[in-house]
LOKEDO-354556 format. One line per field, with one value per residue (C-alpha): residue in three letters; x, y, z. Coordinates in steps of 0.5 Angstrom, whole numbers, plus 500, padded with zeros to 3 digits. Layout:
N
gumi: (ALA/...) $
x: (X/...) $
y: (Y/...) $
z: (Z/...) $
END
This chain:
313
gumi: (MET/GLU/LEU/ASN/GLY/ALA/GLN/PHE/ARG/GLU/GLN/TRP/ALA/GLY/ARG/VAL/ALA/PHE/ILE/THR/GLY/ALA/ALA/THR/GLY/ILE/GLY/LEU/GLY/VAL/ALA/GLN/ALA/PHE/ALA/ASP/ALA/GLY/MET/LYS/LEU/ALA/LEU/SER/TYR/ARG/ASN/GLU/ASP/ASP/ARG/ALA/LYS/ALA/ALA/ALA/TRP/PHE/ALA/GLU/LYS/GLY/HIS/GLU/ALA/PRO/LEU/TRP/LEU/LYS/LEU/ASP/VAL/THR/ASP/ARG/ALA/ARG/PHE/ALA/ALA/VAL/ALA/ASP/GLU/VAL/GLU/ALA/HIS/PHE/GLY/ALA/VAL/HIS/VAL/LEU/VAL/ASN/ASN/ALA/GLY/VAL/SER/VAL/PHE/GLY/PRO/THR/ASP/GLU/ALA/SER/TYR/ASP/ASP/TYR/ASP/TRP/ILE/MET/GLY/VAL/ASN/PHE/GLY/GLY/VAL/VAL/ASN/GLY/ILE/VAL/SER/PHE/LEU/PRO/LYS/ILE/LYS/ALA/ALA/ASP/GLY/ARG/ARG/HIS/VAL/THR/ASN/VAL/SER/SER/MET/ALA/ALA/PHE/LEU/PRO/GLY/PRO/GLN/ALA/GLY/ILE/TYR/THR/ALA/SER/LYS/PHE/ALA/VAL/ARG/GLY/LEU/THR/GLU/SER/LEU/ARG/TYR/ASN/LEU/ALA/PRO/HIS/GLY/ILE/GLY/CYS/SER/LEU/CYS/CYS/PRO/ALA/LEU/THR/ARG/THR/ASN/ALA/TRP/THR/SER/ALA/MET/LYS/ARG/PRO/ASP/GLY/PHE/GLY/GLU/SER/GLY/PHE/PRO/ASP/VAL/PRO/PRO/GLU/ALA/LEU/GLU/GLN/PHE/GLY/THR/ALA/PHE/GLU/GLU/GLY/MET/ASP/PRO/TYR/GLU/VAL/GLY/ALA/LYS/ILE/LEU/ARG/GLY/MET/THR/GLN/GLN/ASP/GLY/LEU/ILE/LEU/THR/HIS/PRO/GLU/HIS/GLY/PRO/ASP/PHE/GLU/GLU/ALA/HIS/GLU/LYS/ILE/MET/ALA/ALA/LEU/PRO/VAL/GLU/GLU/ALA/PRO/ALA/GLY/ARG/LEU/HIS/ILE/GLU/GLU/LEU/ARG/ARG/LYS/ALA/MET/ARG/ASP/ALA/GLU/ALA/GLY/LEU/VAL/ILE/ARG/LEU/ASP/ASP/LEU/THR) $
x: (495/489/487/484/480/478/485/484/477/478/482/479/472/467/472/471/476/476/481/482/482/479/475/481/488/491/486/481/485/486/478/477/482/479/472/474/477/470/471/466/468/468/471/473/473/473/470/463/464/470/465/460/465/468/461/459/465/462/455/457/461/456/459/456/456/461/459/462/464/466/473/479/484/487/480/481/474/471/476/473/466/468/471/464/460/464/463/456/454/458/459/467/473/478/483/485/489/492/492/490/496/498/504/506/513/518/525/525/530/524/518/514/511/504/508/510/504/499/504/506/499/496/501/503/498/493/496/496/489/487/491/489/481/481/486/482/476/481/484/477/475/477/480/484/486/491/494/497/500/501/508/512/518/520/521/527/529/530/529/531/524/521/524/517/514/520/520/513/514/520/516/510/516/519/512/509/516/515/508/509/512/507/501/504/502/495/495/494/499/502/505/508/507/512/509/513/510/502/497/494/492/496/500/494/495/498/492/488/491/486/485/488/495/495/502/507/514/515/515/509/509/505/499/502/509/505/501/507/509/503/504/510/504/501/507/505/503/495/492/489/495/498/492/492/500/498/492/498/503/498/496/503/504/509/512/514/510/514/510/515/521/525/528/534/539/537/537/544/547/544/546/553/553/551/556/562/560/561/567/572/574/572/566/567/563/558/555/555/551/546/545/545/539/536/536/533/528/526/525/521/517/515/514/509/512/511/517/519/524/528/528/533/538) $
y: (501/498/492/486/484/477/475/476/474/466/468/474/474/474/476/481/487/492/498/504/511/509/515/518/517/510/507/509/506/500/499/500/495/490/492/490/484/482/483/486/492/495/502/507/515/521/526/526/530/525/519/521/522/516/512/515/511/505/506/508/502/498/495/493/499/498/498/505/506/513/512/515/510/512/511/504/503/505/501/495/497/497/490/488/491/489/482/482/485/480/474/474/478/476/482/488/494/499/505/511/516/523/526/532/534/539/539/533/537/542/537/537/531/533/532/525/523/525/523/516/515/515/512/507/506/506/500/497/498/495/489/488/489/485/479/475/475/474/468/465/466/461/461/466/471/477/483/489/495/501/504/509/509/513/506/506/513/518/525/532/534/527/525/523/521/516/513/512/508/505/502/499/496/492/490/488/484/480/479/476/470/470/469/464/458/460/461/468/472/479/484/491/496/502/507/513/519/518/523/524/530/527/534/537/533/539/543/538/537/535/540/535/536/543/545/544/545/546/553/555/554/559/556/558/554/548/549/549/543/540/541/535/530/532/528/522/515/514/511/506/503/503/499/494/493/491/486/483/483/480/475/473/472/478/480/486/490/496/500/505/503/510/508/503/508/509/502/501/507/504/497/500/504/498/493/498/499/492/490/486/481/474/473/467/461/461/468/465/459/463/467/461/459/465/465/458/460/465/460/455/461/463/456/456/453/456/459/459/462/455/455/461/458) $
z: (459/458/462/459/465/462/463/470/471/472/479/481/479/485/490/495/496/501/498/503/500/494/491/488/485/486/490/485/479/483/484/477/475/480/477/470/473/476/483/488/492/498/498/503/502/506/501/499/492/491/492/488/482/483/483/477/473/476/473/467/466/468/474/480/485/490/498/500/507/510/514/517/517/524/527/530/532/526/522/526/525/517/517/520/515/509/512/513/506/502/507/506/505/500/498/502/499/504/500/504/505/506/502/506/506/510/513/518/523/524/525/531/534/531/524/526/529/523/518/521/524/517/512/517/523/517/514/521/522/516/517/524/522/516/517/521/516/510/514/515/507/502/495/492/497/498/502/498/502/497/500/495/491/498/501/497/496/501/500/504/504/506/512/516/509/508/514/514/507/509/515/511/506/512/515/508/507/514/513/507/510/516/511/506/511/510/503/503/498/500/496/497/492/491/486/484/480/479/476/483/487/493/493/496/503/506/505/509/516/521/527/532/529/529/531/525/525/518/515/511/504/500/496/489/491/493/486/482/486/484/476/477/478/471/468/473/471/470/476/472/470/477/479/473/475/482/479/475/480/485/480/479/487/486/493/490/485/482/477/474/470/471/477/475/476/483/485/481/485/492/490/489/496/500/497/498/505/507/511/507/512/514/518/524/523/528/525/518/521/524/517/513/518/517/510/510/514/509/504/508/510/503/501/506/513/519/522/530/534/535/527/527/532) $
END
């Protein structure tokens, strides 16, 4: 998918975006699509070689060099410092894309505390840290602004080898869908993106386990088995296409951005199971009234009204 950057420049040119995990994979694809739309970029990275390779793309395209910031998204103090650096460099921050994550799998019934702390700390905690660090600065800016949290199709589709990973992505989904209602009164858009198989090196996450999370309950996976698993990613979508679809979804103010078309059967099956699980019986009038108030509050919040507790009763 080639992005016609010109169609987005009117709304996004000159906007300042901060993207986590932007030296490779989906994060880099998002950064490239944003650059083609004329946005100014601040990008976080972990590996110097990855940063150098990514920087070369922007130079070859003639784009303004991004502001590169080394960041472990679980480091709250560093995240706060990065937010200040971005604001000091550009003067304002308009867009936040929480993308950084780890793809680590194993049987959930054998997981250790360290497995939970590492995966949840990066995949959910990193999003929380981005929101807490950057939202005050985005609220203080004006014009077109947006927050996009990159989750995964795992936010909808659990699997036997992805329990903690799935939990982290479900958590990002729930947080983002609620945050959208809070940001609407400030004129800030908010999107949840749930990509599926993408041509990245995400499968190598298990090889990069930090020393502080050494006690894994997952059985060891031979390198050759992990490499075989990695071959599936070669069939994945190009990261730039994911980035272009994210930019299009942001422009359209889509709350949910789904990038891969192949999951229709999964959603149909999930819908059928949910509807079949509902009891076939009358609900009392009082409960029906409360649920109608909830639905009205959601519509009002999306329209930009501030919702308080007394609006729900």
